[in-house]
C-alpha positions as CSV (number, residue, x, y, z in Angstrom):
1,X,2.4,-25.8,-22.2
2,X,4.8,-22.8,-20.0
3,X,2.6,-20.0,-18.2
4,X,3.6,-17.4,-20.5
5,X,2.1,-19.5,-23.2
6,X,-1.1,-19.3,-21.1
7,X,-0.9,-15.4,-20.3
8,X,-0.3,-14.9,-24.3
9,X,-3.8,-16.9,-24.8
10,X,-5.2,-15.3,-22.8
11,X,-4.1,-11.1,-23.6
12,X,-4.6,-11.0,-27.6
13,X,-1.8,-8.8,-28.9
14,X,-2.4,-9.2,-32.3
15,X,-4.4,-6.3,-33.2
16,X,-4.0,-2.7,-32.3
17,X,-4.0,-0.9,-29.3
18,X,-7.0,0.9,-27.7
19,X,-6.5,4.9,-27.2
20,X,-8.4,7.7,-25.1
21,X,-9.0,10.6,-27.3
22,X,-9.5,13.9,-25.6
23,X,-8.1,17.3,-27.5
24,X,-5.1,16.9,-27.6
25,X,-4.8,13.7,-25.3
26,X,-3.6,10.3,-26.7
27,X,-3.0,8.0,-24.6
28,X,-3.4,3.7,-24.8
29,X,-6.5,2.4,-22.7
30,X,-4.0,0.0,-21.0
31,X,-1.7,2.8,-19.6
32,X,-4.7,4.9,-18.8
33,X,-5.7,2.1,-16.6
34,X,-2.3,1.9,-14.8
35,X,-2.4,5.5,-13.8
36,X,-5.4,5.1,-12.4
37,X,-4.8,2.2,-10.5
38,X,-1.6,4.1,-9.1
39,X,-3.4,7.0,-8.6
40,X,-5.9,4.9,-6.2
41,X,-3.3,2.7,-4.5
42,X,-1.6,6.5,-3.6
43,X,-4.9,7.6,-2.1
44,X,-5.4,4.3,0.0
45,X,-2.1,4.5,1.6
46,X,-2.4,8.3,2.5
47,X,-5.7,7.9,3.8
48,X,-6.1,4.5,6.0
49,X,-4.0,4.6,8.6
50,X,-0.8,2.7,9.1
51,X,-0.9,-1.2,10.9
52,X,-0.5,-0.7,14.7
53,X,-1.3,3.2,14.6
54,X,-3.8,2.7,17.3
55,X,-1.7,0.3,20.0
56,X,1.0,2.2,19.4
57,X,-0.8,5.6,20.7
58,X,-2.2,3.6,23.2
59,X,1.3,2.7,24.2
60,X,2.3,6.2,24.1
61,X,-0.6,7.3,25.8
62,X,-0.1,5.1,28.8
63,X,3.6,5.8,29.0
64,X,2.5,9.3,29.4
65,X,0.3,8.5,32.3
66,X,2.9,6.5,33.6
67,X,0.9,3.0,33.4
68,X,2.9,1.2,30.6
69,X,1.2,-2.5,30.3
70,X,4.3,-4.5,30.9
71,X,6.5,-1.9,32.1
72,X,9.9,-3.3,33.7
73,X,12.2,-5.3,32.0
74,X,9.4,-7.2,29.7
75,X,8.8,-3.3,28.1
76,X,12.6,-2.7,28.0
77,X,13.3,-5.9,26.0
78,X,9.4,-5.9,23.7
79,X,11.4,-2.2,22.4
80,X,15.0,-3.4,22.2
81,X,15.5,-1.8,25.4
82,X,15.3,1.9,23.7
83,X,13.1,4.5,24.6
84,X,10.5,5.3,22.2
């Protein structure tokens, strides 16, 4: 039995879809759930900090004070020799 046949056994697609009705609004429950999931992921992407943001901010503050950790040749190698 292939993987797709196993998924077909989990979801019964041989029946009509369920719909959400609200005045003029009509959409299938599957589409509403996908839209809600996309909105949640979008909100989390806006609200959560980027990975490493605190580390980069600490390095930037240290450079501004002139005491960057790993300054010198090792610091240039770590950043590829470019100034940030």
